[in-house]
C-alpha positions, -999 to 999 in steps of 0.1 A, spaced: 223 -944 -761 229 -907 -756 267 -911 -760 261 -925 -795 242 -894 -806 268 -871 -790 297 -888 -807 280 -890 -841 269 -853 -840 304 -843 -828 320 -862 -857 297 -844 -883 305 -811 -868 343 -817 -868 340 -827 -905 324 -793 -911 290 -808 -918 269 -785 -896 238 -792 -916 243 -829 -910 249 -824 -873 217 -803 -872 197 -830 -890 210 -856 -864 199 -833 -836 165 -830 -852 161 -867 -853 174 -872 -818 150 -847 -802 121 -868 -816 131 -894 -790 125 -868 -763 160 -867 -748 170 -850 -716 178 -813 -712 215 -819 -718 207 -828 -754 187 -797 -760 214 -775 -745 240 -792 -767 218 -784 -798 217 -747 -787 255 -746 -783 259 -762 -818 239 -734 -833 258 -708 -813 292 -723 -825 278 -721 -861 271 -684 -855 233 -689 -858 218 -671 -828 183 -670 -843 184 -708 -848 198 -712 -812 169 -691 -799 144 -712 -819 158 -745 -805 158 -730 -770 122 -720 -772 112 -754 -786 129 -771 -757 112 -748 -732 78 -754 -747 80 -792 -749 58 -812 -725 78 -827 -696 71 -860 -680 59 -858 -644 85 -863 -617 
């Protein structure tokens, strides 16, 4: 399932639709994906030259509850 999200977000970004890619990430993180998804979201914001958004995403990821091992 993760591959679907990555490919869809990548397509939106390649089309220049960063706000669309961001909206997809926002929907995806509601499903509580793994850390790789969150780091990809941070990298999207950095590629879009949005360091403050990247910082916000990173802090959100760090504060989210994690399932027990």
